[in-house]
Backbone bond lengths (Angstrom), bond angles and torsions (degrees), N, CA, C in turn:
res aa  C-N    CA-C-N  psi(-1)  N-CA   C-N-CA  omega(-1)  CA-C   N-CA-C  phi
1 M - - - 1.464 - - 1.522 110.90 -
2 G 1.339 116.90 -35.19 1.455 120.46 -178.41 1.503 112.29 -61.50
3 L 1.346 117.34 -48.54 1.465 120.72 -179.29 1.520 110.57 -67.15
4 F 1.339 116.37 -39.36 1.457 120.18 179.04 1.536 110.07 -61.86
5 K 1.319 116.60 -44.60 1.465 120.30 178.45 1.521 110.87 -62.16
6 D 1.339 116.41 -42.90 1.462 120.25 179.06 1.525 110.93 -60.38
7 Y 1.355 114.85 -40.07 1.463 119.30 -177.90 1.527 111.52 -68.99
8 V 1.344 117.36 -52.56 1.466 119.26 -176.49 1.531 111.26 -66.90
9 S 1.323 117.22 -24.32 1.455 120.18 177.77 1.527 111.88 -67.91
10 Q 1.344 116.07 -15.61 1.460 120.19 178.05 1.525 112.07 -68.72
11 T 1.340 117.32 -13.16 1.457 119.20 176.96 1.518 110.70 -64.61
12 R 1.320 117.09 -25.25 1.458 120.69 -178.36 1.528 111.95 -75.92
13 K 1.318 115.97 -52.53 1.471 120.17 179.32 1.524 108.30 -150.37
14 P 1.338 117.25 90.93 1.463 120.42 -176.61 1.524 112.59 -57.90
15 E 1.331 114.92 129.88 1.457 122.06 178.68 1.521 108.90 -146.20
16 G 1.323 116.57 151.49 1.456 121.77 172.28 1.519 114.09 63.26
17 V 1.332 115.66 -160.51 1.467 121.99 -176.08 1.520 111.40 -63.27
18 L 1.339 116.83 -45.39 1.465 119.87 179.96 1.525 110.91 -64.83
19 G 1.314 116.35 -35.62 1.454 120.17 177.29 1.518 111.94 -63.61
20 K 1.331 116.46 -39.86 1.469 120.55 177.79 1.533 110.71 -64.27
21 L 1.329 115.77 -39.81 1.469 119.61 177.23 1.520 110.76 -63.78
22 M 1.326 116.59 -43.29 1.460 121.19 179.58 1.519 110.80 -61.89
23 L 1.333 117.35 -47.53 1.455 121.10 -178.23 1.528 112.22 -64.32
24 S 1.320 116.15 -33.54 1.465 119.13 -179.80 1.520 111.49 -64.48
25 G 1.342 115.87 -26.13 1.463 119.49 179.10 1.515 114.27 -96.34
26 M 1.330 117.39 -15.83 1.473 120.61 -175.67 1.521 112.54 -64.07
27 N 1.328 116.76 -47.49 1.461 119.42 -174.43 1.523 111.95 -59.22
28 S 1.330 116.29 -45.26 1.466 119.21 179.95 1.526 111.38 -80.36
29 G 1.321 116.80 -38.64 1.457 120.45 -175.58 1.516 114.43 -65.80
30 H 1.325 117.02 -30.33 1.466 120.88 -178.78 1.523 112.80 -102.05
31 A 1.332 117.72 5.10 1.470 121.01 -172.99 1.528 112.55 -61.65
32 K 1.318 118.27 -46.41 1.467 120.40 -177.56 1.523 110.97 -64.15
33 L 1.333 115.98 -42.91 1.460 120.55 177.59 1.529 110.26 -60.89
34 A 1.330 116.54 -48.11 1.459 120.38 -177.50 1.524 111.67 -63.06
35 D 1.329 116.93 -41.14 1.466 120.09 -180.00 1.526 110.64 -66.18
36 W 1.322 116.41 -38.65 1.466 120.40 175.88 1.524 109.51 -62.23
37 G 1.313 116.78 -43.22 1.454 120.33 179.19 1.518 111.95 -63.70
38 M 1.329 116.77 -44.24 1.466 120.38 -178.27 1.529 112.18 -63.42
39 A 1.328 116.32 -26.22 1.464 119.71 177.91 1.530 111.33 -63.90
40 H 1.321 117.66 -15.07 1.457 121.90 179.37 1.529 112.78 -90.83
41 L 1.318 117.16 -4.10 1.463 119.10 -178.61 1.524 110.45 -63.33
42 P 1.317 117.02 135.20 1.466 119.81 178.65 1.521 111.00 -68.63
43 D 1.315 115.67 171.10 1.461 120.99 179.14 1.529 108.51 -69.91
44 L 1.313 115.67 101.27 1.456 121.85 -177.28 1.519 110.43 -126.70
45 R 1.310 114.81 154.74 1.473 120.72 169.55 1.528 107.33 -128.87
46 P 1.315 115.89 68.76 1.473 118.82 -174.61 1.521 112.26 -68.56
47 T 1.328 114.56 144.92 1.461 119.36 171.54 1.523 109.69 -97.22
48 R 1.355 116.55 -25.25 1.457 121.11 176.88 1.523 109.37 -138.36
49 A 1.317 116.33 132.33 1.462 122.23 178.10 1.521 108.91 -132.32
50 A 1.329 116.08 151.72 1.465 121.50 178.38 1.523 108.99 -127.24
51 D 1.328 115.79 127.86 1.467 120.89 173.89 1.519 107.33 -105.16
52 L 1.316 116.21 112.62 1.462 122.63 -171.99 1.525 110.37 -100.16
53 G 1.348 116.08 129.28 1.461 120.19 -172.10 1.517 108.68 72.80
54 C 1.326 116.03 53.81 1.468 122.03 -165.94 1.521 114.76 -73.73
55 G 1.348 118.23 -13.12 1.465 119.41 179.00 1.518 111.84 56.88
56 G 1.333 116.03 -129.81 1.461 120.79 -176.70 1.511 115.40 -79.15
57 G 1.341 118.11 -2.73 1.455 120.64 172.78 1.506 117.33 94.72
58 R 1.327 117.48 -2.29 1.459 120.02 -176.89 1.526 112.27 -63.94
59 N 1.323 117.56 -40.64 1.462 119.54 -176.39 1.524 112.07 -71.16
60 A 1.323 116.64 -34.56 1.463 119.30 172.95 1.523 109.57 -60.47
61 G 1.329 115.99 -40.18 1.461 120.70 177.76 1.517 112.43 -62.61
62 E 1.340 116.80 -38.17 1.457 120.55 178.65 1.532 111.15 -68.75
63 L 1.324 116.46 -36.91 1.460 119.22 176.09 1.527 110.70 -63.51
64 L 1.311 116.95 -38.54 1.469 121.03 178.05 1.526 111.09 -63.44
65 K 1.323 117.23 -36.38 1.473 120.68 176.61 1.524 111.22 -71.27
66 R 1.322 115.28 -42.11 1.467 121.13 -176.11 1.525 111.54 -67.17
67 Y 1.340 115.60 -35.89 1.461 120.96 -177.21 1.532 109.20 -122.69
68 P 1.329 117.54 82.44 1.472 120.81 -172.60 1.527 114.81 -65.64
69 D 1.326 117.42 -12.09 1.463 119.65 177.96 1.523 112.63 -101.29
70 A 1.327 116.27 3.28 1.466 119.87 -175.04 1.522 112.30 -98.32
71 H 1.320 113.98 152.19 1.465 121.76 167.75 1.518 107.16 -100.21
72 V 1.336 116.92 135.08 1.465 121.71 -177.67 1.526 110.04 -115.92
73 T 1.321 115.21 127.37 1.460 121.87 172.60 1.514 108.27 -104.44
74 A 1.316 116.83 122.07 1.463 122.06 179.25 1.521 108.91 -106.57
75 V 1.326 116.39 135.14 1.463 121.62 -175.01 1.521 109.96 -129.92
76 D 1.333 116.44 136.28 1.459 121.03 172.74 1.519 108.39 -150.47
77 Y 1.335 116.92 149.92 1.464 117.24 -179.30 1.516 113.08 -93.02
78 S 1.327 116.46 1.29 1.462 121.43 173.15 1.532 109.36 -94.70
79 A 1.330 116.55 122.54 1.469 120.42 178.11 1.525 111.02 -60.69
80 L 1.327 116.11 -34.29 1.461 120.74 179.42 1.524 110.92 -67.19
81 S 1.339 116.64 -40.41 1.464 120.76 177.08 1.522 110.72 -63.51
82 V 1.319 116.64 -41.57 1.460 120.80 178.63 1.532 110.21 -60.46
83 E 1.316 115.68 -43.32 1.472 120.29 178.84 1.526 110.74 -60.99
84 K 1.331 116.57 -46.12 1.461 121.59 -178.95 1.526 111.26 -65.86
85 A 1.337 116.45 -43.37 1.462 120.28 -179.24 1.528 111.21 -65.53
86 R 1.321 117.08 -35.44 1.473 120.19 176.68 1.525 110.58 -66.15
87 E 1.304 115.31 -40.28 1.467 121.31 177.72 1.527 109.86 -60.30
88 Y 1.342 114.86 -48.40 1.468 121.83 -175.97 1.528 111.19 -63.28
89 N 1.322 116.76 -38.19 1.461 120.98 -174.55 1.531 113.41 -107.07
90 K 1.333 116.54 25.40 1.471 121.24 -173.79 1.530 112.38 -55.24
91 A 1.319 117.05 -43.67 1.466 119.94 -177.03 1.526 110.97 -62.50
92 M 1.324 117.04 -41.62 1.460 120.60 -179.33 1.536 111.63 -73.50
93 I 1.334 116.63 -31.34 1.466 120.06 174.52 1.532 109.45 -65.55
94 D 1.334 115.27 -45.56 1.465 119.98 179.10 1.528 111.72 -62.73
95 A 1.347 115.50 -30.44 1.468 120.47 -179.49 1.529 111.90 -81.87
96 G 1.329 116.24 -4.37 1.461 119.96 178.44 1.521 114.35 82.42
97 R 1.327 117.05 14.16 1.469 120.36 -176.98 1.524 113.02 -101.61
98 C 1.319 117.70 -6.14 1.462 120.46 -175.19 1.518 109.93 -147.00
99 D 1.325 115.88 144.05 1.455 119.63 166.17 1.517 108.36 -137.34
100 V 1.313 115.70 147.72 1.458 122.64 -178.06 1.517 107.65 -123.51
101 R 1.327 116.10 127.09 1.460 118.74 -176.41 1.521 111.25 -137.71
102 Q 1.314 114.75 154.59 1.457 120.67 176.05 1.518 108.29 -83.32
103 G 1.327 116.75 135.24 1.454 119.20 -177.99 1.510 112.13 -167.29
104 D 1.325 115.03 169.83 1.459 123.89 -176.77 1.521 108.58 -117.48
105 V 1.336 117.43 123.90 1.467 120.44 -176.60 1.524 112.60 -67.20
106 S 1.323 117.37 -17.09 1.463 118.88 178.25 1.531 111.62 -83.64
107 A 1.335 116.37 -6.55 1.474 121.68 177.86 1.527 107.56 -153.14
108 L 1.323 116.43 68.69 1.456 121.08 -174.50 1.522 112.02 -67.63
109 D 1.299 115.12 126.46 1.467 120.94 178.03 1.528 108.45 -95.40
110 L 1.335 114.82 63.14 1.458 121.83 179.85 1.531 108.15 -131.23
111 P 1.325 118.11 152.56 1.461 119.83 -177.30 1.524 113.39 -65.11
112 A 1.304 116.30 143.07 1.467 122.03 179.97 1.522 110.72 -70.64
113 A 1.344 114.81 145.33 1.470 122.48 173.91 1.532 112.18 50.42
114 A 1.335 116.23 41.29 1.467 120.39 -175.57 1.527 113.53 -114.04
115 F 1.331 117.69 -13.70 1.459 121.25 -172.69 1.535 111.25 -113.90
116 D 1.326 114.73 142.85 1.465 121.01 176.79 1.529 111.40 -88.60
117 L 1.328 115.55 -24.74 1.468 120.68 -173.99 1.516 110.25 -146.59
118 A 1.328 115.78 139.75 1.469 122.18 170.72 1.514 107.91 -131.08
119 T 1.327 116.51 144.99 1.460 120.99 179.05 1.521 110.27 -132.03
120 A 1.330 114.85 153.52 1.467 121.12 178.27 1.524 107.69 -146.98
121 F 1.321 116.21 104.56 1.457 121.93 -177.92 1.524 110.34 -104.23
122 E 1.317 117.57 121.50 1.468 122.43 173.29 1.524 112.21 52.62
123 T 1.313 117.26 45.41 1.462 118.38 -174.10 1.520 114.81 -138.67
124 I 1.338 118.89 -26.52 1.468 118.31 -172.52 1.523 112.39 -67.68
125 Y 1.339 117.65 -12.59 1.477 120.39 175.66 1.534 111.12 -55.77
126 F 1.321 115.50 -27.01 1.475 120.88 -173.08 1.532 112.90 -108.88
127 W 1.316 117.90 4.23 1.457 120.22 -178.22 1.528 109.87 -74.94
128 P 1.322 117.86 135.11 1.472 121.28 -174.38 1.529 113.46 -81.67
129 G 1.317 115.82 77.32 1.466 121.18 -179.40 1.509 110.56 98.71
130 L 1.334 116.94 102.24 1.464 120.09 -173.24 1.525 112.96 -60.24
131 E 1.327 117.04 -48.88 1.464 118.89 -174.74 1.528 110.99 -60.45
132 R 1.326 117.01 -43.32 1.464 120.53 179.57 1.530 111.00 -63.89
133 C 1.326 116.84 -45.86 1.465 120.38 -178.80 1.526 111.21 -68.16
134 F 1.329 116.66 -40.57 1.467 119.24 177.31 1.525 110.56 -64.31
135 G 1.322 117.05 -32.60 1.461 120.72 175.37 1.520 111.30 -62.87
136 Q 1.335 116.47 -37.30 1.463 120.96 176.53 1.529 110.78 -64.81
137 V 1.325 116.08 -39.42 1.469 120.13 178.19 1.528 110.03 -66.12
138 A 1.331 116.35 -45.00 1.469 119.99 178.99 1.527 110.47 -58.14
139 N 1.314 116.28 -36.29 1.465 120.70 -177.56 1.526 112.58 -65.58
140 I 1.340 117.75 -34.35 1.468 119.27 -177.57 1.525 112.61 -85.22
141 L 1.349 117.40 -12.67 1.460 120.77 -178.61 1.521 111.58 -85.79
142 K 1.325 114.68 145.80 1.456 120.29 171.32 1.526 109.29 -71.24
143 P 1.319 118.78 159.39 1.462 120.33 172.96 1.533 109.97 -55.63
144 G 1.318 116.51 130.44 1.461 120.48 -176.72 1.513 113.82 86.77
145 G 1.340 117.14 -4.83 1.458 121.06 179.79 1.520 112.13 -64.62
146 A 1.328 116.15 156.99 1.467 121.91 -175.80 1.528 111.47 -111.50
147 F 1.317 114.44 147.41 1.466 121.84 177.62 1.523 107.52 -129.30
148 L 1.340 116.49 118.27 1.456 122.19 178.35 1.522 109.97 -104.57
149 I 1.330 115.78 125.59 1.463 122.65 172.71 1.521 107.28 -113.69
150 C 1.311 116.76 129.80 1.457 120.55 178.64 1.523 109.23 -129.33
151 N 1.335 115.99 119.90 1.460 122.35 -178.08 1.517 111.03 -122.76
152 E 1.317 114.76 143.46 1.465 120.60 175.31 1.525 111.41 -73.89
153 S 1.338 115.56 -18.47 1.463 120.87 -177.22 1.521 110.75 -121.96
154 D 1.341 115.37 140.50 1.457 120.36 174.24 1.527 111.37 -93.85
155 G 1.352 115.01 10.84 1.456 120.43 176.53 1.506 115.28 86.86
156 T 1.340 116.75 -2.07 1.469 119.55 -176.83 1.521 113.77 -120.70
157 D 1.324 118.12 -12.02 1.469 119.77 -175.40 1.530 111.22 -76.87
158 A 1.310 115.46 149.91 1.465 121.99 -173.55 1.524 112.44 -63.67
159 T 1.342 117.23 -37.87 1.462 120.29 -177.38 1.522 111.13 -63.00
160 S 1.331 116.58 -47.06 1.465 119.13 -178.57 1.525 111.19 -67.28
161 Q 1.314 116.96 -34.37 1.461 119.45 178.16 1.526 110.77 -66.30
162 R 1.329 115.54 -34.43 1.476 120.02 176.77 1.525 109.91 -65.05
163 F 1.346 116.65 -45.89 1.467 119.84 -179.45 1.521 111.56 -66.33
164 E 1.308 117.34 -32.67 1.454 120.38 178.34 1.529 111.22 -59.83
165 K 1.323 116.05 -33.86 1.463 120.70 179.50 1.530 112.02 -75.87
166 I 1.332 116.25 -24.44 1.467 121.20 -176.50 1.527 111.88 -89.65
167 I 1.330 116.75 -40.08 1.470 121.72 -171.09 1.523 110.32 -95.51
168 D 1.311 116.19 117.71 1.467 120.92 178.83 1.528 110.43 -62.44
169 G 1.328 115.92 134.29 1.457 120.44 175.85 1.506 114.98 83.06
170 M 1.335 117.67 3.76 1.461 120.37 179.84 1.525 110.08 -91.17
171 K 1.334 116.09 137.84 1.454 121.62 177.06 1.521 109.04 -138.95
172 N 1.328 116.12 120.66 1.454 120.97 176.49 1.526 109.52 -86.13
173 Y 1.314 115.88 133.37 1.462 120.44 -178.32 1.521 110.71 -114.59
174 T 1.316 115.73 141.49 1.458 120.38 173.64 1.526 109.00 -80.58
175 A 1.324 116.01 162.63 1.459 119.68 178.63 1.529 112.20 -58.12
176 P 1.342 119.40 -44.03 1.472 118.45 178.04 1.527 112.88 -61.72
177 E 1.325 118.02 -35.03 1.468 120.61 178.17 1.528 110.83 -66.61
178 I 1.331 116.69 -41.41 1.466 120.81 178.56 1.522 110.32 -65.77
179 E 1.317 116.13 -45.21 1.465 120.78 -179.26 1.531 110.85 -60.92
180 A 1.324 116.75 -43.94 1.465 120.87 -179.45 1.526 111.24 -62.66
181 A 1.345 116.75 -42.07 1.468 120.56 179.66 1.522 111.13 -66.57
182 L 1.323 117.25 -37.03 1.463 120.70 178.59 1.529 110.98 -64.74
183 K 1.319 115.71 -44.53 1.468 119.07 -179.71 1.527 110.85 -66.65
184 A 1.325 116.69 -38.23 1.465 120.27 178.01 1.528 111.14 -65.76
185 A 1.338 116.01 -26.97 1.469 120.95 -179.04 1.522 112.75 -85.49
186 G 1.333 116.84 -3.31 1.454 119.18 175.18 1.508 116.43 111.41
187 F 1.329 117.71 3.39 1.464 119.46 176.23 1.526 109.44 -79.70
188 S 1.321 116.24 138.62 1.465 119.73 -172.14 1.523 113.10 -93.31
189 R 1.315 117.03 -37.01 1.469 120.41 -178.23 1.525 109.12 -124.68
190 V 1.303 116.21 128.52 1.465 120.96 -177.94 1.527 108.75 -135.58
191 G 1.331 116.34 133.45 1.461 121.26 176.55 1.515 110.42 -138.92
192 T 1.325 116.41 147.85 1.462 121.60 -177.63 1.531 110.25 -128.18
193 D 1.320 115.27 138.95 1.461 120.84 173.79 1.520 109.17 -121.09
194 H 1.329 116.77 134.44 1.464 122.62 175.39 1.521 109.27 -100.03
195 H 1.304 115.96 139.58 1.464 120.37 173.45 1.528 108.48 -63.12
196 P 1.340 118.15 141.67 1.470 119.61 -176.16 1.527 115.65 -65.01
197 S 1.341 117.74 -23.85 1.465 118.01 -176.32 1.526 114.62 -131.42
198 K 1.327 117.16 -0.82 1.461 121.45 -179.89 1.529 108.96 -127.53
199 P 1.333 118.41 164.76 1.463 120.02 178.86 1.529 113.59 -80.45
200 W 1.327 117.48 18.80 1.454 122.34 -179.21 1.530 110.54 -69.75
201 I 1.329 115.93 144.40 1.463 120.89 173.79 1.522 110.04 -133.83
202 A 1.324 114.43 146.08 1.470 122.01 172.74 1.521 106.35 -124.73
203 V 1.322 115.47 123.94 1.453 121.16 -179.57 1.521 108.80 -116.00
204 I 1.327 115.80 126.87 1.466 120.81 177.58 1.521 108.32 -114.72
205 A 1.318 115.49 125.81 1.474 120.96 178.15 1.520 108.33 -122.54
206 R 1.334 115.39 143.53 1.468 120.56 176.41 1.512 108.92 -117.48
207 K 1.312 115.00 138.01 1.464 120.01 -179.88 1.534 109.75 -75.65
């Protein structure tokens, strides 16, 4: 149980050997969930997008493919994740279309009202205070900008509740809790879709 707990705890902030193992599986392991979530993105033509809690960088890469005219900024507070995401998106970084930086979602060091789109895949479980962090996201979005949250858990399934007890600092949120925090943070329109057969949720908020 000790090693298992140490390993799954790497989902919060990957570090060291176990963190490298976790990151190596994140890009492929979360791909179906992320693609399902991205299918909910509204009709946008963003010039700037931010992927917050970018992990291994795969989702930032998908945003770059989806929006060929956009620049994508990927942010994670794990130095190891930043390294992996830079590796994954090296060609786009070299082309000037992507940058990956270390940062904290509770104090985003990004320009205000500069982004058309922000995304957060499998990450808000670890954000230190939803309303405060969502307020930071609202601040970097342009008026009318969109924020996509995609979670593997709707906060009620047994598996996620089990992991919440194992992983320090993890908190599973229900869709109503996420929606309430988004509205309190200044988002005007919020909608949630549940996967028909899994506890997956995709939440779209507009500033």
